VEXBAPA-436274 format. One record per atom (N, C-alpha, C, O): x negated, y, z; atom name; residue in three letters; residue number from 0. Coordinates in pm, 1 decimal, always signed. Example, Ala and Ser with C-alpha at 12.3 -4.5 7.8 and 13.67 -1.06 7.14 Angstrom:
2
SITE        X        Y        Z at  aa   i
SITE  -1319.0   -569.0   +780.0  N ALA   0
SITE  -1230.0   -450.0   +780.0 CA ALA   0
SITE  -1320.0   -330.0   +780.0  C ALA   0
SITE  -1423.6   -331.9   +846.5  O ALA   0
SITE  -1285.0   -225.0   +708.0  N SER   1
SITE  -1367.0   -106.0   +714.0 CA SER   1
SITE  -1290.0     +3.0   +787.0  C SER   1
SITE  -1340.9   +113.8   +803.9  O SER   1
END
This chain:
58
SITE        X        Y        Z at  aa   i
SITE     +3.5   -892.8  -4725.5  N MET   0
SITE   +120.6   -962.7  -4776.1 CA MET   0
SITE   +194.4   -869.4  -4873.2  C MET   0
SITE   +226.1   -755.9  -4837.8  O MET   0
SITE   +220.9   -915.7  -4992.0  N SER   1
SITE   +291.1   -834.3  -5089.1 CA SER   1
SITE   +441.4   -841.7  -5063.7  C SER   1
SITE   +490.3   -929.9  -4993.1  O SER   1
SITE   +511.8   -748.2  -5122.5  N LEU   2
SITE   +656.3   -741.6  -5102.8 CA LEU   2
SITE   +725.1   -867.3  -5155.1  C LEU   2
SITE   +826.8   -909.4  -5100.0  O LEU   2
SITE   +670.8   -927.8  -5261.1  N SER   3
SITE   +734.3  -1046.7  -5318.7 CA SER   3
SITE   +723.4  -1168.1  -5226.2  C SER   3
SITE   +804.9  -1259.9  -5236.1  O SER   3
SITE   +624.9  -1170.5  -5137.1  N THR   4
SITE   +610.4  -1283.8  -5045.6 CA THR   4
SITE   +665.2  -1252.5  -4906.5  C THR   4
SITE   +657.5  -1336.4  -4816.7  O THR   4
SITE   +720.3  -1133.1  -4888.2  N THR   5
SITE   +775.0  -1093.6  -4759.1 CA THR   5
SITE   +912.2  -1157.8  -4740.7  C THR   5
SITE   +996.2  -1150.0  -4830.3  O THR   5
SITE   +936.1  -1220.7  -4626.4  N PRO   6
SITE  +1068.8  -1279.2  -4600.5 CA PRO   6
SITE  +1178.4  -1172.3  -4603.8  C PRO   6
SITE  +1154.7  -1054.9  -4575.6  O PRO   6
SITE  +1298.7  -1217.2  -4639.0  N ASP   7
SITE  +1411.9  -1125.3  -4651.4 CA ASP   7
SITE  +1435.7  -1044.6  -4524.5  C ASP   7
SITE  +1468.5   -926.2  -4531.9  O ASP   7
SITE  +1419.6  -1107.2  -4408.4  N SER   8
SITE  +1444.6  -1035.3  -4282.7 CA SER   8
SITE  +1346.2   -919.9  -4264.9  C SER   8
SITE  +1382.8   -815.4  -4211.2  O SER   8
SITE  +1222.0   -937.9  -4309.5  N GLU   9
SITE  +1123.1   -830.4  -4301.2 CA GLU   9
SITE  +1157.2   -718.4  -4398.6  C GLU   9
SITE  +1141.4   -600.7  -4366.4  O GLU   9
SITE  +1203.5   -754.7  -4516.8  N VAL  10
SITE  +1244.2   -655.1  -4616.2 CA VAL  10
SITE  +1361.2   -574.7  -4562.2  C VAL  10
SITE  +1363.5   -452.3  -4574.3  O VAL  10
SITE  +1459.3   -643.6  -4502.1  N ASP  11
SITE  +1574.0   -574.7  -4443.2 CA ASP  11
SITE  +1529.4   -479.9  -4332.0  C ASP  11
SITE  +1578.4   -367.3  -4323.0  O ASP  11
SITE  +1437.2   -524.8  -4247.6  N ALA  12
SITE  +1387.2   -441.7  -4138.3 CA ALA  12
SITE  +1315.1   -318.8  -4193.3  C ALA  12
SITE  +1329.6   -208.4  -4140.8  O ALA  12
SITE  +1237.6   -339.1  -4299.3  N LEU  13
SITE  +1167.8   -225.7  -4361.1 CA LEU  13
SITE  +1267.1   -128.0  -4423.3  C LEU  13
SITE  +1251.2     -6.6  -4410.3  O LEU  13
SITE  +1369.1   -180.0  -4490.8  N ASP  14
SITE  +1471.5    -93.9  -4550.1 CA ASP  14
SITE  +1542.2    -12.1  -4442.5  C ASP  14
SITE  +1568.3   +106.8  -4461.1  O ASP  14
SITE  +1572.9    -76.2  -4330.0  N THR  15
SITE  +1637.9     -6.6  -4219.3 CA THR  15
SITE  +1546.7   +103.1  -4164.1  C THR  15
SITE  +1591.4   +215.1  -4139.4  O THR  15
SITE  +1420.6    +70.6  -4145.4  N GLU  16
SITE  +1323.0   +167.7  -4094.0 CA GLU  16
SITE  +1308.5   +285.7  -4189.1  C GLU  16
SITE  +1303.4   +400.6  -4145.3  O GLU  16
SITE  +1301.9   +258.0  -4318.0  N ILE  17
SITE  +1291.0   +364.2  -4418.2 CA ILE  17
SITE  +1414.0   +453.7  -4413.7  C ILE  17
SITE  +1401.4   +576.0  -4419.0  O ILE  17
SITE  +1532.6   +394.7  -4404.0  N ALA  18
SITE  +1656.0   +473.0  -4398.5 CA ALA  18
SITE  +1658.2   +562.0  -4274.0  C ALA  18
SITE  +1697.2   +678.5  -4281.4  O ALA  18
SITE  +1616.4   +507.2  -4160.2  N GLU  19
SITE  +1613.4   +586.1  -4036.3 CA GLU  19
SITE  +1514.0   +701.1  -4047.2  C GLU  19
SITE  +1542.6   +812.6  -4003.4  O GLU  19
SITE  +1398.9   +674.7  -4104.8  N LEU  20
SITE  +1298.6   +780.0  -4121.4 CA LEU  20
SITE  +1347.8   +889.2  -4215.6  C LEU  20
SITE  +1323.2  +1007.5  -4192.1  O LEU  20
SITE  +1416.5   +850.3  -4320.9  N ARG  21
SITE  +1472.8   +951.0  -4412.2 CA ARG  21
SITE  +1575.2  +1039.1  -4339.9  C ARG  21
SITE  +1578.6  +1160.4  -4360.5  O ARG  21
SITE  +1658.9   +977.5  -4254.9  N GLN  22
SITE  +1757.2  +1053.8  -4178.1 CA GLN  22
SITE  +1688.1  +1151.1  -4083.4  C GLN  22
SITE  +1729.0  +1266.7  -4072.4  O GLN  22
SITE  +1584.5  +1105.5  -4015.5  N LEU  23
SITE  +1510.6  +1192.4  -3924.6 CA LEU  23
SITE  +1448.6  +1310.0  -3998.9  C LEU  23
SITE  +1453.5  +1423.5  -3951.6  O LEU  23
SITE  +1390.6  +1282.9  -4114.3  N LEU  24
SITE  +1329.8  +1390.4  -4192.7 CA LEU  24
SITE  +1434.9  +1490.3  -4241.1  C LEU  24
SITE  +1410.3  +1611.0  -4241.5  O LEU  24
SITE  +1551.4  +1440.7  -4281.7  N ASP  25
SITE  +1660.1  +1530.4  -4323.0 CA ASP  25
SITE  +1703.4  +1619.5  -4207.1  C ASP  25
SITE  +1725.7  +1739.3  -4225.1  O ASP  25
SITE  +1715.4  +1560.3  -4087.4  N ARG  26
SITE  +1752.6  +1638.8  -3969.4 CA ARG  26
SITE  +1646.0  +1743.1  -3938.5  C ARG  26
SITE  +1677.9  +1857.7  -3906.6  O ARG  26
SITE  +1519.1  +1703.2  -3948.2  N LEU  27
SITE  +1409.9  +1797.6  -3923.7 CA LEU  27
SITE  +1412.6  +1912.5  -4023.8  C LEU  27
SITE  +1391.0  +2028.0  -3987.0  O LEU  27
SITE  +1439.0  +1880.6  -4150.0  N ASP  28
SITE  +1449.3  +1985.2  -4251.6 CA ASP  28
SITE  +1559.5  +2084.4  -4215.8  C ASP  28
SITE  +1541.6  +2205.7  -4226.9  O ASP  28
SITE  +1673.1  +2031.1  -4172.8  N GLY  29
SITE  +1784.9  +2117.4  -4134.5 CA GLY  29
SITE  +1751.1  +2203.3  -4014.6  C GLY  29
SITE  +1781.9  +2322.5  -4013.0  O GLY  29
SITE  +1688.0  +2144.4  -3914.1  N LEU  30
SITE  +1650.2  +2220.2  -3795.3 CA LEU  30
SITE  +1544.9  +2325.8  -3827.7  C LEU  30
SITE  +1549.5  +2436.8  -3774.6  O LEU  30
SITE  +1451.2  +2291.8  -3913.9  N THR  31
SITE  +1348.9  +2387.6  -3955.2 CA THR  31
SITE  +1413.4  +2505.1  -4026.8  C THR  31
SITE  +1377.4  +2620.2  -4002.5  O THR  31
SITE  +1508.2  +2476.7  -4114.7  N HIS  32
SITE  +1578.0  +2583.5  -4186.2 CA HIS  32
SITE  +1652.8  +2674.2  -4087.5  C HIS  32
SITE  +1646.4  +2796.7  -4098.0  O HIS  32
SITE  +1723.4  +2613.1  -3991.9  N GLN  33
SITE  +1794.8  +2691.6  -3891.5 CA GLN  33
SITE  +1700.2  +2778.9  -3811.5  C GLN  33
SITE  +1728.2  +2896.4  -3787.9  O GLN  33
SITE  +1588.4  +2721.8  -3770.1  N ALA  34
SITE  +1491.1  +2796.0  -3689.6 CA ALA  34
SITE  +1434.3  +2913.5  -3768.4  C ALA  34
SITE  +1421.7  +3023.6  -3714.7  O ALA  34
SITE  +1400.0  +2891.3  -3894.4  N ARG  35
SITE  +1345.4  +2999.6  -3976.2 CA ARG  35
SITE  +1448.2  +3109.5  -3998.3  C ARG  35
SITE  +1414.6  +3227.9  -3997.4  O ARG  35
SITE  +1573.3  +3070.1  -4018.0  N THR  36
SITE  +1680.6  +3168.1  -4036.5 CA THR  36
SITE  +1698.6  +3252.7  -3910.9  C THR  36
SITE  +1708.1  +3375.2  -3918.4  O THR  36
SITE  +1703.2  +3186.4  -3795.2  N ARG  37
SITE  +1719.0  +3260.1  -3669.1 CA ARG  37
SITE  +1600.3  +3351.2  -3643.3  C ARG  37
SITE  +1617.2  +3464.8  -3599.1  O ARG  37
SITE  +1480.0  +3301.5  -3671.0  N LEU  38
SITE  +1359.9  +3382.2  -3651.3 CA LEU  38
SITE  +1362.0  +3504.4  -3742.6  C LEU  38
SITE  +1329.9  +3614.8  -3698.5  O LEU  38
SITE  +1399.0  +3486.3  -3868.7  N ARG  39
SITE  +1407.2  +3597.5  -3962.9 CA ARG  39
SITE  +1507.9  +3701.0  -3914.7  C ARG  39
SITE  +1482.9  +3821.3  -3922.4  O ARG  39
SITE  +1622.5  +3653.4  -3864.8  N ARG  40
SITE  +1726.6  +3743.3  -3814.9 CA ARG  40
SITE  +1674.9  +3825.8  -3695.9  C ARG  40
SITE  +1698.4  +3946.4  -3688.3  O ARG  40
SITE  +1604.8  +3759.8  -3604.0  N ILE  41
SITE  +1549.9  +3829.1  -3486.6 CA ILE  41
SITE  +1443.6  +3930.3  -3528.9  C ILE  41
SITE  +1440.0  +4042.3  -3477.8  O ILE  41
SITE  +1356.7  +3890.3  -3622.7  N GLU  42
SITE  +1252.6  +3981.8  -3669.8 CA GLU  42
SITE  +1313.1  +4102.6  -3739.2  C GLU  42
SITE  +1266.0  +4214.9  -3721.1  O GLU  42
SITE  +1417.9  +4080.3  -3818.9  N GLN  43
SITE  +1483.6  +4191.4  -3887.0 CA GLN  43
SITE  +1545.9  +4286.2  -3785.8  C GLN  43
SITE  +1535.4  +4408.1  -3799.3  O GLN  43
SITE  +1610.3  +4230.6  -3685.4  N HIS  44
SITE  +1671.9  +4313.0  -3581.7 CA HIS  44
SITE  +1563.9  +4393.2  -3508.3  C HIS  44
SITE  +1580.7  +4512.1  -3481.4  O HIS  44
SITE  +1454.5  +4326.8  -3476.9  N ARG  45
SITE  +1343.2  +4391.5  -3406.8 CA ARG  45
SITE  +1282.8  +4503.9  -3490.7  C ARG  45
SITE  +1234.2  +4603.1  -3436.6  O ARG  45
SITE  +1286.1  +4488.0  -3623.4  N ASN  46
SITE  +1230.2  +4589.3  -3713.5 CA ASN  46
SITE  +1331.0  +4697.4  -3749.9  C ASN  46
SITE  +1305.8  +4779.4  -3838.2  O ASN  46
SITE  +1444.6  +4697.4  -3682.1  N GLY  47
SITE  +1540.0  +4805.9  -3699.2 CA GLY  47
SITE  +1653.3  +4780.5  -3795.7  C GLY  47
SITE  +1730.1  +4872.3  -3824.7  O GLY  47
SITE  +1666.6  +4660.2  -3846.2  N VAL  48
SITE  +1779.2  +4628.6  -3934.1 CA VAL  48
SITE  +1902.3  +4610.8  -3846.2  C VAL  48
SITE  +1900.9  +4532.8  -3750.9  O VAL  48
SITE  +2007.3  +4682.6  -3878.6  N ASP  49
SITE  +2131.5  +4672.3  -3802.0 CA ASP  49
SITE  +2184.6  +4529.8  -3811.5  C ASP  49
SITE  +2197.8  +4474.8  -3920.9  O ASP  49
SITE  +2214.7  +4470.8  -3697.3  N ALA  50
SITE  +2260.0  +4331.2  -3692.1 CA ALA  50
SITE  +2383.6  +4307.1  -3777.6  C ALA  50
SITE  +2404.0  +4195.8  -3826.1  O ALA  50
SITE  +2466.2  +4409.0  -3797.0  N ARG  51
SITE  +2586.2  +4391.6  -3879.3 CA ARG  51
SITE  +2551.6  +4368.9  -4026.0  C ARG  51
SITE  +2635.3  +4318.7  -4101.0  O ARG  51
SITE  +2432.0  +4404.0  -4068.4  N TRP  52
SITE  +2391.9  +4388.2  -4208.7 CA TRP  52
SITE  +2323.7  +4255.1  -4233.8  C TRP  52
SITE  +2295.3  +4221.1  -4348.7  O TRP  52
SITE  +2297.2  +4179.8  -4129.7  N ILE  53
SITE  +2228.2  +4052.4  -4144.3 CA ILE  53
SITE  +2331.6  +3943.6  -4174.7  C ILE  53
SITE  +2425.1  +3921.7  -4097.6  O ILE  53
SITE  +2313.3  +3877.0  -4287.0  N ASP  54
SITE  +2405.7  +3771.3  -4330.6 CA ASP  54
SITE  +2381.9  +3647.4  -4245.8  C ASP  54
SITE  +2276.0  +3585.6  -4257.0  O ASP  54
SITE  +2476.1  +3609.6  -4162.3  N ARG  55
SITE  +2459.7  +3494.6  -4073.3 CA ARG  55
SITE  +2505.6  +3364.3  -4137.3  C ARG  55
SITE  +2495.3  +3258.6  -4075.0  O ARG  55
SITE  +2555.0  +3369.6  -4258.3  N SER  56
SITE  +2601.8  +3246.9  -4323.3 CA SER  56
SITE  +2487.0  +3168.8  -4384.7  C SER  56
SITE  +2506.9  +3055.4  -4428.3  O SER  56
SITE  +2369.9  +3224.8  -4389.4  N ARG  57
SITE  +2254.6  +3154.6  -4447.3 CA ARG  57
SITE  +2181.3  +3076.0  -4346.1  C ARG  57
SITE  +2081.8  +3011.1  -4378.5  O ARG  57
END
């Protein structure tokens, strides 16, 4: 079934699903960034970098 023959309710449902998936992916991106930042900070500390020199705002 092509998009032009899809009933409006199905199009709305697809739009809603797409929006929800985009939100989930954005959240995952944010969590991945946080995890990588924390991991980098821990690795730097483990490798002898003084914790006071690690920028926590990133």
